[in-house]
Each structure stands twice: as C-alpha cells, then as structure tokens.
C-alpha positions in Angstrom: 28.8 140.0 92.9 26.1 142.8 94.9 27.4 145.3 96.6 26.7 145.8 100.6 27.0 149.5 100.0 23.3 150.6 100.1 22.7 154.8 100.1 19.4 154.7 98.9 16.0 153.2 99.8 12.3 154.1 99.4 10.1 152.7 102.0 6.3 152.8 102.6 5.6 154.2 106.6 2.2 153.8 108.1 1.8 154.9 111.4 -1.7 153.2 113.7 -4.3 154.5 113.8 -6.0 155.5 117.4 -8.7 152.7 118.8 -12.4 153.7 119.0 -13.7 154.8 122.6 -16.5 152.8 124.1 -20.0 153.6 124.6 -21.0 151.1 127.5 -23.9 151.2 130.2 -23.1 149.6 133.2 -26.5 146.9 133.5 -25.7 145.0 136.5 -27.9 143.0 139.1 -26.5 145.0 142.2 -26.4 148.6 139.9 -28.7 148.4 137.4 -28.4 152.2 136.5 -24.2 152.3 136.9 -24.5 155.1 134.1 -21.4 155.2 131.5 -18.4 153.1 131.8 -16.5 153.5 129.0 -13.3 153.3 128.2 -11.0 155.1 125.8 -9.1 154.0 123.1 -5.4 153.3 122.5 -2.8 155.5 120.7 -1.8 154.3 117.6 2.0 153.4 117.1 4.1 156.0 115.6 7.1 155.5 113.2 10.4 156.8 114.5 13.9 157.2 112.8 17.1 156.6 115.2 20.6 157.6 114.5 22.9 154.8 115.1 26.5 154.6 114.8 26.7 151.1 114.4 25.1 151.3 110.9 27.1 152.4 107.6 24.8 151.9 105.0 21.0 151.5 104.4 21.4 147.8 103.3 19.3 146.3 106.5 16.7 148.2 104.8 16.8 147.4 101.3 13.8 144.8 101.4 11.8 146.5 103.4 8.9 147.9 101.0 6.7 148.8 103.8 6.7 149.4 107.7 3.6 149.5 109.5 2.9 150.6 113.0 0.3 148.4 114.9 -3.2 150.3 115.9 -4.2 150.9 119.1 -7.1 148.8 120.7 -10.4 149.5 121.3 -12.0 150.8 124.6 -13.8 148.7 126.9 -16.6 148.3 129.5 -15.6 148.7 133.2 -13.4 151.8 131.7 -11.3 149.7 130.4 -8.3 151.8 128.3 -7.1 150.4 124.7 -4.1 148.6 124.6 -1.4 151.5 122.8 0.1 150.5 119.1 3.8 149.7 119.6 6.3 152.3 118.0 8.4 151.5 115.3 11.9 152.5 115.6 14.1 152.5 112.5 17.7 152.8 112.7 19.8 155.0 110.2 23.2 155.7 110.0 24.2 158.9 110.8 23.8 161.2 108.0 21.3 160.0 106.3 18.2 162.5 104.6 14.5 161.9 104.3 12.5 162.8 101.6 8.6 162.5 100.8 8.7 160.5 97.7 5.8 162.4 96.3 6.8 165.8 96.7 10.9 165.5 96.9 10.7 168.1 99.7 12.9 167.5 102.5 11.3 165.5 105.7 14.1 165.7 108.0 18.4 165.0 108.6 19.2 162.5 111.4 22.9 163.6 112.1 23.7 162.4 115.4 23.9 158.5 117.2 20.9 158.3 119.2 18.8 161.2 117.7 15.2 160.3 117.6 13.0 162.3 115.1 9.3 161.5 114.9 8.5 160.3 111.2 4.7 159.5 111.9 2.9 160.1 114.7 0.1 157.4 115.9 -3.4 158.8 115.7 -4.6 159.6 119.3 -7.1 157.1 120.8 -10.9 158.2 121.0 -12.8 159.1 124.4 -15.2 157.0 126.2 -18.8 157.7 126.3 -17.2 157.5 130.2 -15.6 161.1 129.6 -18.4 162.9 128.3 -20.4 162.6 131.3 -22.4 165.6 133.1 -25.3 166.1 135.8 -27.2 166.8 132.8 -26.4 163.9 130.5 -25.6 161.2 132.7 -26.1 158.3 130.3 -24.3 159.5 127.1 -25.0 157.5 124.2 -21.8 158.6 122.0 -18.0 157.8 122.0 -15.2 159.5 119.6 -14.0 157.5 116.9 -9.7 157.0 117.2 -7.6 159.5 114.8 -7.0 158.4 111.1 -3.4 156.5 110.6 -0.8 158.9 108.6 0.8 157.3 105.0 4.1 158.6 103.4 6.3 157.0 101.2 9.8 158.0 101.9 13.3 158.0 100.2 16.4 158.0 102.6 19.4 158.9 100.9 22.6 159.0 102.9 25.7 161.0 103.0 28.4 160.1 104.4 30.3 162.0 107.5 33.4 163.2 106.5 36.2 166.3 107.2 37.7 165.5 104.0 36.4 164.7 100.4 38.6 163.1 98.0 37.8 164.4 94.2 39.2 163.1 91.3 38.9 161.7 87.7 39.6 157.3 87.8 43.0 156.1 88.7 43.8 160.0 89.9 45.2 158.0 93.1 42.2 158.3 95.6 42.2 154.9 96.8 46.1 154.9 97.2 46.0 158.0 99.2 43.5 156.8 101.5 45.3 153.4 102.2 48.6 155.0 102.6 47.3 158.1 104.9 44.5 155.4 107.0 44.4 151.5 107.8 41.4 151.7 104.9 41.9 148.8 102.6 40.0 150.1 99.2 40.4 147.8 95.9 43.6 149.1 94.2 43.7 148.3 90.2 45.2 149.8 87.2 42.1 150.1 85.4 39.5 153.1 85.4 36.1 152.7 88.4 38.3 150.4 90.2 36.3 152.1 93.3 32.6 151.2 93.1 31.4 152.6 96.4 32.4 155.1 99.0 35.2 154.0 101.6 36.3 156.5 104.7 39.4 156.2 106.9 40.7 157.7 109.5 44.3 159.8 108.6 46.2 160.5 112.0 47.6 163.4 113.2 50.1 164.7 115.9 49.3 164.6 119.3 47.1 161.8 118.9 44.4 163.6 116.8 43.0 162.5 113.6 40.4 163.6 110.6 38.5 161.5 108.5 38.9 161.1 105.1 35.9 159.8 102.1 36.9 158.4 99.2 34.5 158.2 96.4 34.4 156.8 92.7 35.6 158.9 89.8 33.8 161.4 88.0 34.5 161.9 84.6 33.8 164.9 81.7 29.9 164.3 81.3 29.2 163.3 84.6 26.2 165.5 84.9 25.0 163.7 82.0 25.4 160.5 83.0 28.5 159.4 81.8 30.5 156.9 83.8 29.1 156.0 87.3 27.1 159.8 86.6 27.2 161.9 89.8 25.4 159.5 92.1 28.0 159.3 94.9 28.9 162.8 95.3 26.3 163.4 97.7 28.8 161.9 100.3 31.5 164.9 99.9 28.5 167.5 100.7 28.9 167.6 103.9 32.8 167.4 103.9 34.2 170.6 104.8 37.0 170.5 102.5 37.4 168.9 99.0 41.0 167.4 98.1 40.9 167.5 94.2 43.3 165.2 93.1 45.2 165.2 89.5 47.9 163.0 88.1 51.6 164.7 87.6 51.5 163.0 84.1 48.2 164.4 83.1 48.9 166.8 80.2 47.0 170.3 81.4 46.3 169.9 85.2 44.5 173.1 85.2 42.1 172.1 82.8 41.5 169.2 84.5 40.8 170.9 87.5 38.2 173.2 85.9 36.7 169.9 84.8 36.1 168.7 88.1 35.1 172.2 89.3 32.7 172.0 86.5 31.1 169.1 87.2 30.7 169.6 90.8 29.4 173.2 90.0 26.5 171.3 87.7 25.7 168.9 90.8 25.3 171.5 93.2 26.3 175.0 93.2 27.0 175.6 96.8 29.5 172.9 97.0 31.8 175.8 95.3 31.9 177.8 98.6 34.1 174.9 100.3 37.3 175.3 101.0 39.4 173.7 98.2 43.2 171.9 97.8 44.8 170.5 94.9 47.1 167.6 95.2 49.1 166.2 92.2 49.6 162.9 92.6 52.1 160.3 90.9 55.3 163.0 91.5 57.6 160.2 92.3 59.0 160.5 88.7 59.0 164.5 88.3 61.9 166.4 89.4 61.9 169.5 91.3 62.0 171.7 88.2 59.4 170.4 86.5 57.2 170.4 89.9 58.1 174.4 90.0 57.0 175.1 86.2 54.1 173.2 86.9 52.8 175.1 90.1 53.2 178.0 88.2 50.5 177.4 85.6 48.1 176.7 88.7 46.0 179.3 90.1 47.5 181.8 92.9 44.7 181.3 95.4 44.6 177.4 95.5 46.9 175.6 97.6 48.5 172.8 95.8 51.0 169.7 96.8 52.7 167.5 94.7 52.7 164.1 96.6 53.5 160.4 96.1 51.3 157.9 98.0 53.8 155.0 97.1 57.1 156.8 98.2 55.6 158.8 100.9 56.6 162.1 99.0 54.6 165.1 100.5 52.3 162.8 102.7 53.5 164.9 105.7 53.0 168.3 104.3 50.0 167.2 103.0 48.3 166.7 106.4 49.6 169.5 107.9 48.1 171.6 105.1 44.4 169.7 105.6 44.5 170.0 109.4 45.0 173.9 109.1 42.4 174.2 106.6 40.0 172.0 108.6 40.5 174.0 111.5 40.9 177.7 110.2 38.4 180.0 111.4 37.2 180.6 107.8 36.2 176.8 107.0 32.8 175.7 108.7 31.5 172.5 107.7 28.6 173.2 105.6 25.5 170.5 105.2 24.0 170.7 101.9 20.5 169.2 102.2 18.9 171.1 99.4 15.9 169.2 97.4 17.6 170.0 94.2 20.4 167.5 95.2 17.7 164.7 95.3 19.0 161.7 93.0 16.0 160.1 91.5 17.0 156.7 90.1 13.6 155.7 88.7 10.9 156.6 86.5 8.8 159.3 88.0 8.5 159.4 92.0 4.5 160.1 92.0 4.2 157.2 90.1 5.9 155.0 91.6 4.6 156.2 94.8 1.3 155.7 93.1 2.1 152.3 92.1 3.7 151.7 95.6 0.5 152.2 97.8 -2.3 150.4 94.8 -0.3 147.3 95.7 -0.1 147.7 99.0 -3.9 148.1 99.6 -4.6 144.9 97.1 -2.7 143.2 99.6 -3.4 144.7 102.7 -7.5 143.8 101.3 -6.5 140.0 100.7 -5.7 139.6 104.0 -7.9 141.8 106.1 -5.4 144.5 107.5 -7.0 147.4 105.8 -10.4 148.5 106.6 -10.7 152.1 104.9 -13.5 153.5 107.0 -13.2 153.5 110.5 -15.6 150.3 111.9 -17.6 150.9 114.7 -17.2 149.9 118.0 -18.4 146.7 119.2 -20.3 147.3 121.7 -24.4 146.3 121.1 -25.6 149.7 123.0 -23.9 151.3 119.8 -25.7 152.1 117.0 -25.8 154.0 113.7 -27.7 156.6 114.6 -25.4 157.5 117.5 -22.2 158.1 114.7 -23.7 161.0 113.2 -23.5 162.7 116.5 -20.2 162.0 117.0 -18.9 164.8 113.8 -20.1 167.2 116.8 -17.1 166.5 119.1 -13.7 167.6 118.7 -10.4 165.6 120.3 -8.7 167.1 123.4 
C-alpha cells in the first residue's frame, strides 16, 4: 500500500516569456500619416511558492513533473497592450525547503502560512514602437522583443515543524509515548520499523499551553551507510529545538546505545549536536527504584534523564515538566538547519536527472508546438527582418 506521506518531489518549473512589442504604423483614410501606434507586450507569468498550513505533505505535487506559467501576449495596433501571463502559485506545507536540482544549492525556505516566494520571475514584455517616438524619429520601425522565460528543475524537501523530536531505535517506545501524551494515533506493534513515516502530535500542558512533538521512524547503527531506513527522515527533526532520546530500560548498555544514536545524528549533520537533549529511559514499569538509581549513575551527569513508562503513565508528568522547561529556557533557540549537505538525493546524480527531464520535456513540447526555441517576430506586416537587427541596440527600461 502506497504511503500518503510524501516529503520529496522534483519538478521542472518554467516561467512565461514576455510578449513582443508591436511595430505598427497607423494608416487609415482619415489619418494617412497617423504615426506609430504599436502596443507593448504583456508580462510573462511567474512561478510563486506559497505556504499553506492546510497541507502537511507534498503528495499533491508528487505526479506533477512540469509546471509552466503562461507566456505574455504580443502587443497590437492602436497601442493595445498584450495580455499578461497568469502567475502559477504552488501551495506547499510550511517547512518546505527548495534546492536547485542541477547544482544542489539552497534556493528558498517556506516557513509561514501565506508566505510567498517568487521562484521564477516571468519575462517583461517588450516595448512597442509607440514608446520610441521622438521629435526627430516620428516613425520608428522597431520594437522590443519580450524577455525570455526562466527555467529550473527544483527539489522540494519537507521538514516538519515541531518543538520536540523523538530519536531512538525501532521499538524504543516512541509511537507509544506520542499516543500517550497526545491525541495522535500512530501505528504501534511489537516488531521493528512499525513506524514508516513521521507523525506529529500536540502535547497538552498546564494552563492550556501545548507543544508539538514529532515521531520519526527508528534509526539503527549504520543508518548513515543506508542500513534500515537510513537517515532519510532525520531532516524532520532538524528544525526541532529539543531532541528527546529514547532508550528502553531493558537495554544491555543504555549509555552505549545513546552514544550510538548521537553518532548517527553527527554523521547526518554535525550541527544537530548543538541542540538541547533529554534522555528518556522507557519501559520502566518493571524496574524498581534501586535498579533505576544504579542505571542513573552510569549515565552522563550533564544529561537530564527521566525514567518513564508510557503504558502505566509513570514519569510522564515529570517528562512534560522537563521538556517544557527546556523549550522555554533562554539558552534554547530553535535552529533551522538548511545546509546544502543535508539534501538527500535518493536517485542517481541530480545533474543527469535534470538533463533527462529537460530533454524529454523539450521533445514533448516540440511535438505539440509549445516550445519555440528562438523568439518569433511580431506578426505585423510592416515589421521585416532588417528591423530585427536594430533591436539589439535597445535595452529594457
């Protein structure tokens, strides 16, 4: 069964080109020397990203390989302005990061609902010959072409926005804790990798306050080399201001497992080690006070440790108090990691993929007559090839 959670898409985007200005001279019987009346070309449509809190996944963009904006219309006689191309708005969930697929460089980050980012700007329309009339040149026989379109293959990656991120091995009790503290209903079962996609839950606190907790699929030793589910979902806790490490109480060496998880995070992005951390020892309902005290002495002194049991509710109030205190401490600042090295490419080389996508698109467009290659000249009869050479001497204003 295909998952409804999609956090990675690749799309070829293209803005619209500007319309060509018209070169037209007015010739009518009651005004045979009417002069230039060529109108300006219309503006090409832009590609605009817009944050939308109603989306929590990129599923709606999964099967959109190409997004093209409209071209601007050509200017006409009687100073008629060409139609402006329609802008294309791409609604994305908050927390979407955009990269250039060809270079891997960071392009933009959509963090807030309603935030708009112009990804590709449409070309400006060319000026008609009416705009070039002067006292010494009363019948200009040239006009500007429109600006060309812009094109870019982008990679969009979703990084969930949450306050607390859960980190642990499979079957560490992350989903059970999330279901106990919030109304989220993640899948819970007694086998590894039950969680296959991230989950969010809102944890209620005192005085009608709350914070958001994110559960990601478990990581195992060697995840940086692709073992298990790899490090694919770690991007979803890059924006979390606090990391909650979870290690079962029946583990042979709690400290060693915690350090292993810390090492996998370091291999993914060393900046994640700068975040505040809390360690929760789970499944402690069968442990007595003496054993828990012995385990506590084996753990680092500078690390806050809490023993909990999500099944019986043991230690959950203490855990929420610690998390709330850490979230609101002065030294704890939400740090959004958007470094280029965190971009996870799960296909072959992106430059090869981008070239293949663009070549296939051009072939398809040529078959249906969309892709025009060089700029076409204006359809007015008074505009000839010799006038085109004069256009190179003009700049857009």
